[in-house]
C-alpha positions in Angstrom: 18.0 58.2 29.6 21.0 55.9 29.9 23.3 56.3 32.8 27.0 55.7 32.0 29.1 54.4 34.9 32.5 55.9 34.0 34.7 53.4 35.9 32.9 50.5 34.2 33.5 52.2 30.8 37.2 52.6 31.6 37.4 48.9 32.7 35.5 47.6 29.7 37.6 49.6 27.3 40.9 48.6 29.0 39.9 45.0 28.6 39.3 45.6 24.9 42.7 47.1 24.6 44.3 44.1 26.4 42.5 41.8 24.0 43.6 43.7 21.0 47.3 43.4 21.6 47.5 40.1 19.7 44.9 40.9 17.0 46.4 43.2 14.3 43.1 44.1 12.7 41.4 45.0 16.0 44.4 46.8 17.2 44.7 49.0 14.1 41.0 49.9 14.3 41.3 50.7 18.0 44.4 52.8 17.5 42.5 54.8 14.8 39.6 55.3 17.1 41.9 56.5 19.9 43.7 58.9 17.5 40.3 60.4 16.6 39.1 60.6 20.2 42.2 61.6 22.1 44.7 62.6 19.4 47.8 60.9 18.0 49.6 60.7 21.3 47.0 58.2 22.5 47.5 56.0 19.5 51.3 56.2 20.1 50.8 55.2 23.7 48.7 52.2 22.6 51.5 51.1 20.2 54.0 51.5 23.1 51.9 49.3 25.3 51.7 46.7 22.6 55.4 46.7 22.2 55.9 46.2 25.9 53.6 43.2 25.7 55.4 41.8 22.7 58.8 42.1 24.5 57.7 40.8 27.9 55.1 38.3 26.9 51.6 37.7 27.9 52.3 38.2 31.6 52.5 41.9 30.7 48.9 42.1 29.2 47.3 42.4 32.6 49.7 45.2 33.6 49.1 47.2 30.5 45.3 46.6 30.8 45.5 48.0 34.3 47.5 51.0 33.3 45.0 51.7 30.5 42.1 51.4 33.0 43.7 54.1 35.1 44.5 56.3 32.1 40.9 56.1 30.9 39.4 56.8 34.3 41.6 59.9 34.5 40.6 60.9 31.0 36.9 60.5 31.9 37.3 62.6 34.9 38.7 65.4 32.8 36.3 64.8 29.8 33.2 63.1 31.0 31.5 63.8 27.7 33.5 61.1 26.0 32.1 58.2 28.1 29.5 57.4 25.5 32.2 57.3 22.7 34.4 55.0 24.8 31.5 52.8 25.6 30.7 52.6 21.9 34.2 51.7 21.0 34.3 48.9 23.6 30.9 47.6 22.4 31.9 47.6 18.7 35.2 45.9 19.5 33.6 43.2 21.6 31.0 42.5 18.8 33.6 42.0 16.2 35.9 39.7 18.1 35.8 36.1 17.0 
């Protein structure tokens, strides 16, 4: 039996999000996955984060990554059953990055 440490899953997934802001293909895939897992509002929130990074520059990536870590930790507290799905998303995204 695998034990999933939810704060680690949130952090790993948030780092994937931060890395996807400048990668159109990865971002589009990630947004689709978030739409499926959390609903369209999550995909829209990802797009808003990406726009803030585009307008403010790379200095904003760490801020948005931190915000997503908190959002994901909150989501995992409410829906702990999605931890495996999020861990899978982060794993697949890391495996497909150049």
